[in-house]
C-alpha positions, 0 to 999 in steps of 0.5 A: 874541915876535917879530912879522913882517909878510910882504909877498907876492903871492897867486900865491906862496901855496904858499911862503908857507904853507910859510914861515909854518908854519916861522916859527910853529914857531919862535915867530915871530908872523906878519901876512899880509894874505890871513889878516888882513883880512876882507871889508868892512875898509879894507886900506890902514889895516890894512896901516899899522896892522900895519906899525906894530906888527910888529918885522921886515918880510919881503918875498918877492921873486918875479917876481910880487911885484916887479910887484905894486902892493900889494907896492910900496905895503907896501915904500914904507910900510916904507921911510918907517918905516925912516927915521923910526925909524932902524931897518933892519927889512926882510929880503928873501927871494928865492924865484926870479930876479927884478928886485930893487928897487933899495932892497933891493939892498944888503941881505943877503937869505935865498936860498931859490932852491936850498934852503928849509932853508938860506934859512930858517936864514939868516932865522931867525938874522937875526930873532933878532940885535938888530944887524940892526936898526942903521940904516946911513947912505946911501952916495953913493960913485960906484962902477963899474957891476957887471953881477952886480948886474943879472944878471936884467935883463942876461940878459933884454935879451941874450936879446931882443937876440939874438932881434932883438927890442930897440929903443932909446929915446934922450934927452939922456943919450946925448949927455952925453959928446959935448958936445951941450947938455942942454935947459936948456943949449940954451935958455940958449945961444939966449938969449945968441944972441937978446940978444947985441947988447944991452948992457943985458941982464946975465949972459944965461947965468945971471941971465936964464935963471933969471929966465925959469925960476925967478922968473917961473915960465915953462916951458921950452916957453913959453920955446922958443916965445918964442925961436922967435918972436924968431929967425924965419927963423933959428930952425932954423939957429940951433938947429943951430949952437948944438947942435953948437957944442961937439961933440967927436965922441967918445962912448963911449956912441954907439960902443956903440950903433953896436956893438949896431947891427952885424949879425953872423952869430950874432945880429941887430942892434937892431930900431930906435933911437928918439931924441928928440934933434935930432942925428945923432951916431948916424947919423954914427957908423954911416956911418963904421962902414959900418952901413946905416941909415935916418934917419926924421924925417917921415912916409911915409919907408920903410927896407929890411931891411938898414937899421936905422931911426932915428926922430926923433920930435921932428925931426932937424937933421943937421950936414952937410946942408942944412936943408929944410922937413922939418927941423921940430923939436918945440921949442916949446909949439905943436909939442908940443901938435900932437904931443900931440893927434894920436893917429895922428901917425907918430911916436906910432904908431911909438912905440906899435908898438915898445912893443907889439910888442918889448922896449924899453930907455930910456936918458937919458930922465926919463919926465917928458914927458906924451905919453910917459907917455900912450903908455906908459899906452896900451901898459900897458892893451893888454899888462896892467898887471902886465907889466913888458916894457921897461927903463930906465937911471935915474941915482941921486940925489946930495945935490948934485942935490937941494941944488945951492945948499945945502952945508950939508945934514943927514944926515937928508936924505941918508937920505931919498934911497933913499925918493925912489929908491924912489918913482921906481922904483915910478912907472917900474914902474907904467909897465912898466919894469924899472929899472937904476940907475947913478951917472953917465951914463959908465956907460951904455956899459958896460951896452950892452956887456954886453947885446951880449956 
């Protein structure tokens, strides 16, 4: 007899009861937590035991289940079993339009949205075919972003955008194609500047930076603090010069952001742009396109109804303007701690306001910043833990990302990549995000264009 574990949300009980009855009539034994776990039992242990003793894992995909922490736990457990047993045993059942977890996107799912009978016929056929369990290796080909893969997310983002209720949070990824350095590259460049006249320090770009960050285990913020002290009064101007040194002024991502910022008769522009980058490439592009905006990087600045506010919580170093005392940047440990411990700082209040009152799209942001995670947690506590109100674009892993210094990697390590991505997706879900995965930062403009259509 075939045994199946059914992962579900309690709010989908009506559909679950109908499916369970149909499966039992076809001789399929089902396991579901609401029927099998009694008061006082350890539900986590019971679920793990059930998963290890079933042939297939059916996950009901709905708006409720994809937001459920228990369903995510069960999915993680079964993904680990797939990798260890080299079997493909997850059978997704789609019962309504929803955000399908990334780890299931390449699976052939049974679609019950339009017809229970047609969906069930596809499901029972898969249960009785042995080849369903054959494990498929992870494909790491770089494919162009396909809007159809994220129809649900793109549609929701487009609706919020057309209502004038979409704010954009930007990180280093948006400046990738414009030649603006990443955080680590910027630190290495500043190290080179500090020690450029010291011939006793070899290979400043690589060896010295690696000693600081890897061997001596110094955090980037501490290294930044050290550089700030050494540079003294030249600190701000040196950071700006280094920031724009290799800038090409050509960025398809910034162009796409500018297009979303353009007011049109039939719809409103972005509600706001919140960028953690020091550069003002977005402002320069908006000025060139004659789109009204206000760059805000300190307390007390105001904007008009016709202007799109562009907030810089970590400060701004404009390329073509004189730097003043207002151009302080959150670069080093002392500045970061000052922002972190002050819950009423203007930058924290601005971020919370947008997280609480509109839909936010995060792009080029890693979600590792403790202050950002704290603000997201505050927002979730206010709006409900099961609500995924925001969206984040995340880059998929390649085997080179995980093992940059080792070309000889076993195939089993490649098969672990979906597990890692699933863990990251769950973390983002727990912070209130729907996830859109990309293969390259070059795909970000395509997503932004789809939203603006």
